[in-house]
N, C-alpha and C positions, 0 to 999 in steps of 0.2 A: 597885615590882615589879622583880625581877631579870630579866636577859635569859634566864636558864635557866628560871625559872618561867613567863615569857611564852611560851617555846618549848613548854613542856609543855602549856599551855593551848591553843596553836594546834594541836598534834598531837592533843589530845583532841577539839578541835572538828572537825578534818578527819576523824578516825575516825568521829565521830558523824554527820557529814553524809554520809559514804560509806555508812554502815549505813542511814541513813534513805532514801538514794537507792535502794539495792538493795531495800529493803522497799516503797518507793513504786512502783518499776517492777519488777514481779514477773518476774525474769529466770530462771526455772527454778531455784529455790534449792536446788541440789544441789552436791556437791563438785566442784572443778575445778582446784585449785592444783597445779602440778607444775613441776619443772625440765625444760625442753625439751632434747632432745639424744639422741644414740644411747644405747640402753639400757646398753651396756657402759661407756660413758663416765660416765653418770649414776651407776651403781652404784659404780664405783671412786672417782669424785670424792666421793660421799657418804661412803664409808668413810674416805677421806682426811681429810675435814672432821671426822668424828667422832673420829678418832685424835688430830688436833690439839687439839680441844676437851678431850678427856680428859687429854691430856698437859699442857695449859696450866696446870692447877692441881695437877698431880701425882697425879691420881686413878688413872690407868693409863698404861702405856707399851707400845704395840704397834709392831712394826717389820716390815720385809720384806714389805710389802703387795704382792700380785700378783693379777692377774685370773685367776680359775680358768677353764680352758677350758670352753666350752659342751659340753653333752652332749645326746644325743637319746634319749629325751625329756629336757627340762630337769630338772636336779636341783640342790638346794641343796648347798653355799653358792655365792655369786657371787664372793666375794673371800676370799683366804687371807692370813694374817699370822702373826706370832709374838708370844707374850706375854713377860712379864718373865723367865720361866723357860725360854724357848725352845720352849715347847709350841705345837703347831699350833692356830691359831684360825680358825674358819670364820665369815664374815659373810654372812648372807643379807639382801639388801636388797629392800624392797618399798615401795610407795606407800601412804600413808594414804587416798588418793583413788581412786575407781573409774577404771580405765584408759579406759573409754569416754568419761567426762566430760573426761579429760585430752586425748584425741585430738580431742574436740569443741572444746575451748578453744584449742588451740595456734594454728590459723590465725586464729581470731577475735581472739586477743590481739594478734597481729601487725597485723591490720587496724586494731584499735582504737588501737594506739600511733601508727600513721601518721595516722589520722583526728584524734586529739587534737593532733598537731603542726600539722595544717592548720587546725584550728578557730581562729576569731578572736574568738568571743564565748562567754560562759558557756553560753548556750542551745545553741550548736552542740556544745559539749563534752558537755553532758547528752544531747543527741540522739544523739551518737556512742556514748556508753556504753549507751544504750537499744537502739540498732540493732545493736550488735556481737553481742548474743545469747550472751554468755559464760554458762556455768553457774557459779554461786558458791554458797557455803554460809555461813550465819552460825552458827557452832558454839556449842554449849553444852557444859558439862562432861559431862552424861549422853551427849550425842552422841559425844564423844570416847571415853568409856568403852566404849560399845557397839561403835564401829568398831574400836578397838584390841583389845578382847577377842575379836572375831570373827577379826581378822587373826592374832593370836597363836595361837588354836586351830587355824586352818587351816595356818599355817606349822609349828607344832609337830608336826603329824601327818605331815609329810614328813621322812623320815630324811635326815640329812646324809650324803652319799656321800663316802667316803674314797678316797684314791688310794694306799693302802698304809701310811698312818700314822693312828693314832687321833687324834681331836680332843681337845685339852685343854679347849677352850671352844667353845661354839656360840652365836653371837650373832644376834639378829634386829634389824635396823636399819630402822625405819619413818621414812621421810623425807617431807616435805611443804613446799610453798610456798603453802599456803592463805592468801589475803590477810586473812581475818577470823578466823584462829586465833591466839590469844595463848598465851603460856607458861602463864598462870594458868588457861586453859581445860583444861590437862592435869593440874591439881592432883588432881582426883578419881581419875583412872586411875593416877596416880603413887602415890597412897596406897592403892591397892587391890592386894591380893596375887593374882596370876594363877597358877592351877595349870597346870603344864606337865609333860611327860614327858621331853623331851630338851634343851630350851633351857637354857643356863646364864645368859644375860643377854639383855635386850631394852631398846630405847630409842626415843625419838622425837627426831628432829633436824629443825630447821626451817631455812628459808631464811636467808640472810645478813642480819644486823641491822647496818646501817651505823653507827647511832648508838653502839652498844656494841662494834662491830667483832668480833662473835662469830657463830657458828652456834648458836643456842640448842639445848641438848640436855638432855632429861629422861630419867633412867634409870628403868625400870620395875621393880617388884618381882615376880620370878618365883620360884615354889617348886615343886620337883619332887614329884610325887605318890608 
């Protein structure tokens, strides 16, 4: 057995054990993955990662990213940029996960990280994971389809507000750091055409994958009615 195949088996084993643990200790199986940090930073950081990934293989090239000033009430988009032709592009950024679950998890995730470092036995680690009370979700492709379809419909209904220049492109960027969401779980929604009225593009971007050194990004199919 090669070193690479052995690593694959170990990774699969770890993933299976984690899933079994979550199912055994019913820890409110609802969504909860997120990038922690100020909203403005997370949004700009996410779009920056998206732009790098799209430019990595030459799919798209966006430049001049800037944070759009907040409005009251809040209006899309969150980030502005320019496309290859110099046209104005608006990026609206949102979470795949419910914000209440995210707010619930952030302090518990920090506590769990500290507890795992202190744990000296496997039993202590398992107890820490059970005690933390994080909300997690084991996703299925239909779950992803339902969640994304709802988000797209909600965001598509909110007009992108311009500041004197028409938008050449309107993007919806759905980001997530869900621990049990794999790129393959997005296959169903990626292969589904989503009806929209104003959005020109939409995508799902996941947390950093250190093994492949990328932020996995899946483009969605949107079609204007």
